[in-house]
C-alpha positions, 0 to 999 in steps of 0.5 A: 767712169769715175769713182762718183759712179761707183760709190753711194754714200749713206745719209747722215741722219741723227743716231736715234732718228728713223729714215732711209739711210741709203738707196740703190735702184737699177736706174741710179746704178745704171744696171738691170737687176739689183735694188738695195736700201738700208732703212732705220726704224724707231721703236714702234715705227711701221713700214708698209710696202709691197715686193712688187715684181721682185723677190726680196730679202730683208736682212736684220742689221740691228734691233728686232722687228715683226714682219707680217705678209699676205696674200695666202692668209696673214703670216707673222714672224719675229726677226731678231734680235741682233745687237749689231752686225759684229755681235751676232749671226744674221736673221732674215726673211725671204719674200716672193713677188706680189706680196704686201708686207708690214714691218713693225720695229720693236726697238731701234732697228736697221734692216737691209732691203735686197731685191731683184726681178724674178721669173719663178716664184718661191715660197716666203720663209724666215731665215734663221741664224742656224741656217746661215753658212760658216766659212773661214776663207783665205790665209794670213792677212787675207783671211776673212769670214763668210756667212751665207744667207742666200747661197746658190742652193737657197730656193730663190730665182735670182738673189744671192746674199752673204755677209763678210767679216774682215779683221782690221788690216786684212784683205778681202775678196782676194785674190781679186776676182770678177764676174762680168762675163756669162761663161759658165761654169767658169764665170757668170755675169753678176751685178753686186753691191758691197754695203760697208759697216765698221766696228768703229764708225771712224773706220775706213777701207779701200775698194779697188775696181779695175778691168784687165784692159785698164779701161777702168782702175778706181780706188774708193775710200769706203766708210761706215754705211757706204755702198760700192757698186760692182758692174764689172772688173776685179774688186778686192777690198782692204780695211785699215789697221785697227778697224774690223770691217763688215760688208753685205754682198747682194748679187744678181745676174744672168744665172744664180751662181757664184762662179767668178774668175781670179785675176791670173796675176794673183791667182796663185795665192789661192793655192798657197795660203799661209795659216788663217788669221787667229782672230777669226771667226769674229762671230762664232756660228751659233750652237745648234740647240739640238746638238746635245741630243744627237746621241754618241756625239753629245758631250758627256 
């Protein structure tokens, strides 16, 4: 398996033009579960489609859109706004299988369409930025920010979705870990996509994907809009000095869990991190508008 089987490049359409930027299907990825696409809509554009037999999470990358879905009556929700993945917390919407939905862009909008087949049906819901997680993970130049959108506790059947922000020059997904064996609670078998954006579109980074046996050891140069496909193996990432990186992770597999195994050669780093990188968070968690009403904890 070569690097061309592990990397999907974004379409280079004009900056103000609408269209499909990148698309990964189970057939193109040669795996079982994940479908992933990024779509750009111009102001006023409409996109009408069905979730089919898959649960779906639409993640707003930039702009603002109105989504309407049925059956069960027609439900409408405003998603956004978000200036970019580096300028605000995520807005998203979760839709179960068998739902017809319409997206109408209010302004130039980019959204990620994340899907996986499911056996159980859960209710549709809007995911507000305040519901999304906040974690500063690692230390030193392996510090990064994790923003959970659909963690294991989220009411869904298979999909797991999160965002990761990595300051320029830092390592992420480190120590190298893998999730290609169904061996709970230590590890579960998950497919995964990494969708990359860089604060400066000239930015780049490197994703290594390797197995313990050495049967695969590939290092991918990733640029703005690229998607790395993680079928198996350990998969650390580093972004070039001076270029803050973002990636959207979509995972699905044998169980709805994030359990993973570290490469034992580097696992010790998790037990002795240096102090966190002071540049983080790159995006502060939005303040809870009700926090000031919480009585004795409110600021005077």
